C-alpha positions in Angstrom: -4.4 -6.0 5.8 -0.7 -6.7 6.4 1.6 -5.8 9.3 5.3 -5.4 8.8 6.8 -5.5 12.3 10.4 -4.9 13.0 13.3 -3.4 11.1 13.8 -6.4 8.7 10.1 -6.6 7.7 9.8 -2.9 7.2 13.0 -2.7 5.2 11.7 -5.6 3.1 8.4 -3.9 2.5 10.1 -0.7 1.3 12.5 -2.7 -0.9 9.7 -4.6 -2.5 7.6 -1.5 -3.1 10.5 0.2 -4.8 11.1 -2.8 -7.0 7.4 -2.7 -8.0 7.4 1.1 -8.5 11.0 2.3 -8.9 9.8 5.9 -9.8 7.4 6.0 -6.8 6.7 9.6 -5.7 4.5 11.5 -3.2 2.6 14.7 -3.6 1.7 16.1 -0.1 -1.9 17.3 0.2 -1.9 18.1 4.0 0.0 17.5 7.2 -1.8 17.5 10.6 -0.7 16.6 14.1 -2.2 15.4 17.4 -0.7 14.8 20.8 0.8 11.5 19.7 0.7 11.5 15.9 1.4 13.2 12.6 -1.1 12.6 9.9 -0.1 13.0 6.3 -2.5 13.1 3.3 -0.8 12.6 0.0 -1.0 11.3 -3.6 1.2 8.2 -4.2 2.1 7.8 -7.8 4.4 5.8 -10.0 4.8 3.2 -12.7 4.3 -0.6 -12.2 7.6 -1.9 -13.5 8.2 -4.8 -11.2 6.2 -7.5 -9.5 3.7 -6.4 -6.8 3.5 -9.6 -4.8 2.1 -12.1 -7.1 0.9 -9.5 -9.7 3.3 -9.2 -12.6 4.4 -5.7 -13.8 1.9 -4.1 -16.2 3.9 -0.9 -17.1 0.9 1.2 -16.2 1.0 4.4 -14.2 -1.1 5.0 -11.0 -2.1 7.9 -8.8 -3.8 7.0 -5.5 -4.9 9.3 -2.6 -3.6 8.0 0.8 -3.5 8.8 4.4 -0.6 7.8 6.7 -0.6 8.0 10.5 2.8 8.2 12.2 2.2 7.3 15.9 4.7 8.3 18.6 5.2 7.0 22.2 5.5 9.1 25.3 9.2 9.7 24.6 8.4 10.8 21.1 9.8 7.7 19.4 8.1 6.7 16.2 6.4 3.3 17.0 4.0 2.8 14.2 3.0 4.0 10.7 -0.5 3.1 9.5 -1.3 3.6 5.8 -4.9 3.7 4.4 -5.9 3.8 0.8 -8.4 2.3 -1.6 -6.7 -0.8 -3.0 -9.3 -1.2 -5.7 -8.5 2.2 -7.1 -4.8 1.2 -7.3 -5.5 -2.2 -8.9 -8.0 -0.6 -11.4 -5.2 1.8 -12.6 -2.6 -1.0 -12.8 -4.8 -3.5 -14.6 -7.3 -1.3 -16.3 -4.7 0.1 -18.7 -4.2 -3.3 -20.4 -5.7 -3.3 -23.9 -7.6 -6.5 -23.9 -8.4 -6.1 -27.6 -4.8 -6.9 -28.3 -4.2 -10.7 -28.0 -0.6 -10.0 -26.9 -2.0 -8.7 -23.5 -4.2 -11.7 -22.8 -1.4 -13.8 -21.2 -0.4 -10.8 -19.0 -4.0 -10.2 -18.0 -4.5 -13.9 -17.0 -1.3 -13.8 -15.0 -2.5 -10.6 -13.2 -5.9 -12.2 -12.4 -4.1 -15.3 -11.1 -1.9 -13.0 -8.9 -4.9 -11.2 -7.6 -6.7 -14.4 -6.7 -3.5 -15.7 -5.0 -3.3 -12.7 -2.7 -7.0 -12.1 -2.1 -7.4 -15.2 0.0 -5.0 -14.0 2.7 -6.5 -13.4 6.1 -5.8 -10.1 7.8 -3.0 -9.9 10.4 -4.6 -10.6 13.9 -3.2 -7.3 15.2 -5.6 -5.5 12.7 -8.7 -7.4 13.8 -8.2 -7.9 17.5 -7.9 -4.3 18.7 -8.3 -3.0 22.2 -10.9 -0.3 22.7 -9.5 3.0 23.7 -9.6 4.2 27.3 -11.1 7.7 27.4 -10.4 10.1 30.2 -13.3 11.4 32.2 
């Protein structure tokens, strides 16, 4: 529920995601297009080797199905990318691999839960909740 607007914020997002998952990769499932968009379905995969926001690295691998919408204006300039995925599936893979029978993992698990709680209270960006209904042609 975050918006990264402008070159600096987008570059920061890509930097942070590559720090969290330096081996991040994509497996394309399908590409589609409409009059003003390209839609990509893909698997995103990688290993959690750096911090993901407030969540410390777990060293676990993940594989999550995603959809990305690349939206273009009338001059065919890319104006927006919207990504949709199941966050819980990602978090389950990152945190679920921790062996909690091993006391050495208890501190990491507690830090991960604290990181999740820290980020879960954020409110969605207003651009995501105050949307304008589409105007359909007759």
